[in-house]
Each structure stands twice: as C-alpha cells, then as structure tokens.
C-alpha positions as CSV (number, residue, x, y, z in Angstrom):
1,M,224.0,292.0,-73.7
2,A,222.1,294.6,-73.2
3,Q,221.2,293.8,-76.9
4,I,219.5,290.7,-75.9
5,T,217.6,293.3,-72.9
6,N,216.8,295.6,-75.0
7,L,214.7,293.0,-77.5
8,N,213.0,291.0,-74.9
9,E,211.7,294.5,-73.5
10,E,210.7,295.6,-77.0
11,L,208.6,292.5,-77.4
12,A,208.2,291.4,-74.0
13,P,204.9,293.6,-74.2
14,V,203.1,291.5,-77.2
15,E,201.2,288.7,-76.8
16,H,200.9,288.0,-80.7
17,P,203.4,290.1,-82.3
18,T,202.3,290.9,-86.1
19,P,204.6,290.5,-89.3
20,V,204.7,294.1,-89.4
21,L,206.4,294.6,-86.1
22,I,208.5,292.0,-86.9
23,G,209.6,294.1,-90.0
24,Q,210.3,297.2,-88.4
25,I,212.4,295.3,-85.9
26,T,214.1,293.9,-88.6
27,Q,214.6,296.3,-90.8
28,E,215.7,299.5,-88.5
29,G,218.7,297.7,-88.5
30,P,221.0,294.4,-88.1
31,L,219.9,293.5,-84.1
32,L,223.3,292.1,-83.1
33,P,227.3,293.4,-84.9
34,P,229.0,291.6,-86.7
35,I,229.8,288.6,-85.1
36,E,230.8,285.3,-85.3
37,R,228.5,283.3,-83.2
38,I,224.6,284.0,-82.3
39,P,223.9,284.2,-78.6
40,T,221.6,281.0,-77.7
41,E,219.5,283.6,-76.1
42,I,218.8,286.0,-78.9
43,L,217.9,282.9,-81.3
44,D,215.7,282.0,-78.2
45,T,213.5,285.8,-77.4
46,I,213.0,285.7,-82.0
47,F,212.0,281.4,-82.7
48,T,209.2,282.6,-80.1
49,F,207.9,285.4,-82.1
50,I,207.5,283.7,-85.2
51,H,205.1,283.8,-87.8
52,E,203.7,280.6,-88.9
53,S,203.5,281.9,-92.9
54,A,207.1,281.8,-93.2
55,E,209.5,280.3,-96.6
56,Y,211.8,279.3,-95.4
57,S,211.4,275.5,-93.3
58,L,214.2,275.0,-91.0
59,T,215.0,272.0,-87.6
60,I,216.1,273.7,-84.0
61,N,218.1,271.0,-82.1
62,A,217.1,268.2,-84.6
63,S,214.2,268.1,-83.1
64,M,212.1,271.2,-83.7
65,D,210.4,272.3,-87.3
66,V,209.7,275.6,-86.8
67,S,209.3,279.2,-89.6
68,L,210.7,281.1,-90.4
69,F,209.4,284.1,-90.9
70,L,212.7,286.7,-90.5
71,S,213.9,286.8,-93.3
72,L,217.7,286.1,-94.5
73,S,218.2,288.7,-96.4
74,Q,216.4,291.7,-93.7
75,V,220.1,291.3,-91.5
76,C,223.6,291.7,-92.1
77,S,226.0,288.6,-94.3
78,R,228.0,287.7,-91.4
79,W,225.1,287.6,-89.1
80,R,223.0,285.2,-91.3
81,I,226.5,282.9,-91.9
82,A,226.6,282.8,-88.1
83,I,222.8,281.2,-87.4
84,L,223.3,278.4,-89.8
85,S,227.2,278.1,-88.8
86,Q,226.6,277.1,-85.9
87,P,225.5,273.0,-85.9
88,D,224.2,272.8,-82.6
89,M,221.4,274.9,-83.8
90,W,220.9,274.7,-87.2
91,A,220.1,270.8,-88.4
92,S,218.8,272.0,-92.2
93,I,220.2,274.4,-94.8
94,S,217.3,275.3,-97.7
95,I,219.4,277.6,-100.4
96,D,216.4,280.2,-101.6
97,A,217.1,281.8,-105.1
98,D,216.9,284.8,-104.1
99,Y,220.2,285.3,-102.6
100,V,222.7,287.4,-104.1
101,E,224.7,284.5,-105.8
102,V,227.8,284.7,-104.3
103,E,226.5,285.8,-100.7
104,C,224.1,281.6,-101.4
105,R,227.4,280.5,-101.9
106,N,229.1,282.1,-98.6
107,I,225.9,280.9,-97.2
108,V,226.9,276.8,-98.6
109,N,230.3,277.0,-98.1
110,A,230.1,278.0,-94.1
111,H,227.2,275.4,-93.0
112,L,228.3,272.6,-94.1
113,R,232.0,273.5,-93.2
114,N,231.1,274.1,-89.0
115,A,228.2,270.9,-89.5
116,G,231.0,269.4,-88.9
117,S,230.0,265.5,-89.4
118,H,226.1,265.9,-88.1
119,P,223.8,264.6,-90.7
120,L,222.1,266.8,-93.0
121,R,218.6,267.7,-94.5
122,I,219.3,269.5,-97.7
123,K,216.0,270.9,-99.4
124,L,217.2,272.9,-102.2
125,A,214.2,274.6,-104.3
126,A,214.7,275.3,-107.4
127,Y,213.4,278.6,-108.9
128,P,213.2,279.5,-112.4
129,N,216.9,281.4,-112.2
130,F,218.0,278.5,-109.9
131,M,218.8,276.1,-113.4
132,S,218.7,279.1,-115.8
133,P,221.2,277.9,-118.8
134,R,222.6,281.4,-118.5
135,S,223.4,280.7,-114.5
136,T,226.3,278.8,-114.0
137,F,224.6,279.4,-110.0
138,G,222.7,275.5,-109.4
139,D,224.9,274.2,-111.3
140,N,227.8,275.8,-108.6
141,V,225.7,275.3,-105.5
142,L,224.5,271.4,-106.6
143,R,228.7,270.9,-106.8
144,M,229.1,272.1,-104.0
145,I,226.8,269.9,-102.4
146,F,227.4,266.9,-103.1
147,P,230.5,265.4,-101.9
148,E,228.3,266.3,-98.3
149,L,225.3,263.9,-99.5
150,Q,227.3,260.7,-98.6
151,R,227.0,262.1,-94.9
152,C,223.1,263.3,-95.6
153,E,219.8,262.1,-94.8
154,E,217.3,264.2,-96.5
155,F,217.5,265.8,-99.8
156,T,214.8,267.1,-101.1
157,F,215.2,268.8,-104.5
158,S,212.3,270.7,-106.5
159,G,213.5,269.8,-110.1
160,R,214.8,266.9,-113.0
161,L,216.7,264.8,-111.9
162,S,217.8,265.3,-115.7
163,E,219.2,268.6,-113.8
164,L,220.8,266.6,-111.0
165,A,222.5,264.3,-113.4
166,Q,224.5,266.7,-114.9
167,V,226.2,267.4,-112.5
168,A,227.1,264.7,-110.5
169,P,230.3,263.5,-110.6
170,S,230.4,260.5,-113.0
171,K,232.6,258.3,-110.7
172,L,231.8,259.9,-107.3
173,Y,229.3,259.8,-104.6
174,F,228.1,257.1,-105.6
175,T,227.7,255.3,-102.0
176,F,224.7,257.4,-99.7
177,P,224.8,255.4,-96.7
178,H,222.1,257.8,-93.7
179,L,220.6,258.9,-97.3
180,H,216.6,257.9,-95.6
181,S,214.4,259.9,-97.9
182,L,214.9,261.0,-101.5
183,T,212.2,263.5,-102.9
184,T,211.9,265.1,-106.2
185,D,209.9,266.8,-108.2
186,D,209.8,265.2,-111.2
187,C,212.0,262.4,-111.7
188,L,210.4,259.1,-111.3
189,S,208.2,261.2,-113.9
190,A,211.3,261.7,-116.3
191,L,212.4,258.2,-116.0
192,M,209.3,256.5,-116.8
193,D,208.1,259.5,-119.5
194,G,209.7,257.9,-122.7
195,I,210.4,261.2,-124.4
196,G,212.5,262.2,-121.0
197,L,214.3,259.1,-120.4
198,V,218.2,259.9,-120.7
199,P,220.0,256.3,-120.3
200,P,222.8,258.6,-118.3
201,T,220.4,259.8,-115.9
202,F,218.7,256.8,-115.3
203,C,221.6,255.1,-114.6
204,W,222.9,257.4,-112.0
205,F,219.4,257.2,-110.7
206,S,219.6,253.3,-110.5
207,R,223.2,252.6,-108.7
208,A,222.7,256.3,-106.1
209,L,219.6,254.1,-104.7
210,K,221.2,250.3,-104.6
211,N,224.5,252.4,-102.8
212,A,221.7,254.2,-100.1
213,P,221.1,251.4,-97.8
214,K,218.8,252.9,-95.6
215,L,216.1,254.4,-97.6
216,A,212.7,254.3,-97.1
217,T,211.1,256.6,-98.6
218,V,211.3,257.4,-102.5
219,A,208.6,260.3,-103.0
220,T,207.6,262.6,-105.9
221,P,204.1,265.4,-106.8
222,G,205.2,264.7,-110.5
223,I,202.9,262.9,-113.4
224,V,203.3,259.4,-114.6
225,S,202.1,258.8,-117.7
226,P,200.2,255.6,-117.8
227,Q,201.2,254.4,-120.8
228,V,205.0,254.7,-119.9
229,L,205.0,252.8,-116.9
230,P,208.0,249.9,-117.8
231,C,207.9,246.8,-115.9
232,R,212.1,247.0,-116.0
233,L,212.3,250.2,-114.4
234,L,209.9,248.4,-111.2
235,T,212.4,245.4,-112.1
236,T,215.1,247.4,-113.0
237,I,215.8,249.9,-109.8
238,Y,213.5,247.3,-106.8
239,G,212.1,244.4,-108.2
240,G,214.0,242.1,-105.4
241,E,217.4,244.5,-105.7
242,L,216.4,247.1,-103.0
243,E,215.0,247.1,-99.8
244,I,212.9,250.0,-100.0
245,A,210.0,250.4,-96.6
246,Q,207.8,252.4,-99.0
247,L,207.4,254.2,-102.9
248,V,205.2,257.1,-102.6
249,L,204.0,258.4,-106.4
250,I,201.5,260.7,-106.4
251,L,199.6,260.3,-108.9
252,R,196.2,261.9,-110.6
253,L,193.5,259.3,-110.6
254,A,192.4,259.8,-114.0
255,Q,195.4,257.7,-114.8
256,I,195.5,255.0,-112.8
257,R,194.7,252.0,-114.9
258,R,193.3,248.7,-114.3
259,T,195.5,247.1,-116.7
260,W,198.5,248.6,-114.2
261,F,197.1,245.7,-112.3
262,R,196.1,244.1,-114.6
263,N,198.9,242.2,-116.3
264,G,201.5,242.3,-113.1
265,L,203.0,246.0,-114.5
266,I,203.7,246.3,-110.5
267,P,205.3,243.2,-109.2
268,D,203.4,241.3,-106.5
269,P,205.7,242.5,-103.4
270,W,205.3,245.8,-103.7
271,H,201.2,245.0,-103.3
272,R,201.6,245.4,-99.7
273,T,203.8,249.2,-100.5
274,L,203.0,250.6,-102.9
275,S,200.8,253.5,-102.4
276,C,199.2,256.1,-104.5
277,M,198.1,259.6,-103.8
278,S,195.9,262.4,-105.6
279,S,196.0,265.6,-104.4
280,L,192.0,264.8,-103.6
281,Q,192.5,261.8,-101.4
282,E,194.8,259.5,-100.3
283,L,194.2,255.6,-101.7
284,S,195.6,252.3,-99.5
285,M,196.4,250.0,-102.0
286,H,193.9,247.1,-100.4
287,S,191.7,249.8,-102.7
288,L,192.9,249.8,-106.1
289,T,194.0,246.6,-105.7
290,N,189.7,245.3,-104.9
291,S,188.4,248.5,-107.6
292,H,190.5,247.4,-110.4
293,R,190.2,243.0,-110.5
C-alpha cells in the first residue's frame, strides 16, 4: 500500500502528464514487486494518466475503451501476466508481434486460462514477422485461440483468411454462438479474387459464418476486384442461408460498377442493408442505387 501512496504522490502534482513522464516512471524499474494480482488502486492510478495515442486498445470492465500508453514490455513479465489475467478488469486482449514469442504465448495462456467463461473480444495484429514462413509464432498463437472462439463476441484479424484456415481444425470449432462481429483485412477480397480463391478456405469461411447465429457485422477494408464479384459468393454464403443485419464492404469508389446493380449481382434483399464505403466518404445504399439506375 505504501507503493500505491508513493505512486499517487509522484503523479498527483501533474495535471496533464506527458508520455516522457510516464516513460520515466516505468523505465526506472517495475512499479511493483512480482505479484499474482495487481491491486485495483494501482491500475486506477495508472489509467488516470493515460496518453491518448497508443499501441494497445484495451477494454476496462467491458464498458470503457481506453488507449494504453504504458507498454507492457516495460514491466516485469509477472506483472504483465497479472494484468492480462484479471477477467474483471480486462474484457479484451491485444496481441502484438513485438513480444518475444515465449512471453506472448505465456500471456495468451494466462488470459485464456483465467478469463473463465467471460466473453472474449480478440484482436490479432499480423505484423510481418507474425506470419513469417520461417516462424511458427503466428500459427501457434492462432491454435491456442481457436478453441476459445466459441465464446468470442468480437474477432478482429489483420491478415488474410487463408492464414486462419491453414491452422483451423478441420472438423472442430465451427460453432460460434456468441460471435456478433467479424473483421479481417482481406477475407472477402481473398474469396472474391480469382487468384486468391482457395476452395478449402471458401468452405471454412462459409461453414464458420453459417454457425454464427448472432453474427451481425462482417467488415473488411480489403479491396474487392469488380471483375470477379461472383453472384455465387453472395448467394452461397448470404443468399437466404444466413441472416446478417449488416454486411460492410470497404470499397474504392472507382471500383463500384453500374453493372453490379443493373445485372442483379447484389441480391435484392441486400439492397436495404449493404453499405459501401470508401476512405473519402460514406455512400448510402439509397444514393448508390439511384446513381446507377
């Protein structure tokens, strides 16, 4: 408790602490000795002085999103594990490939083991070395997480769907009863791209979505080639077989072709819910259909 008091005294005089100050405090050494659990008072004190721009997006008590400036690599490994292993404080986990592989896997193990039955929101950032052909780091982390997707509410993966399919169990974990948000960088563009379309990947993605009854949003910032937007893709996965409240595609305006609408490549039921957006502006389905008649 004395350490809590000292930390408060050191931070209290500063109304708007700078990242430099926070960095100095953490770099001088661990704020706490190795412990199994971080006192809430310590976390509250640290979170009061969080810088807005940060690498790690975390959720506290499943209600307040904060950006964490304090890099977890600046503290001892046991403190890092203790932070991520408190399900009452953390409802999500952000995995960064800058971690040493063993440490990262230990963190994931601790989080999943201690989260119990709490719903999960998982975000995987696929940095170049995360999915390196010469490293099994990414595959190992994904294999650890796949069994837990059954209780995952939100799943964000910065990578191609084929990378997920490669490590997905062939016949297991195809039911996602709580999943309501799926975001991947290139999942739909990979499926729609004639070169990148791999039948096993297509089958895995289709089965996964059909077994996610609460899925409400599928989002991808991937670029979709207008020449290969097959009607069979939409009808096979979404055409009456799966009710999704909103399918979000991030498209470039130049890639939106009038023939998509004139030739009925987008099924009528989706005209009311499909939202096409670009990095410059958001276009409603109403304006799109009117402009392409």
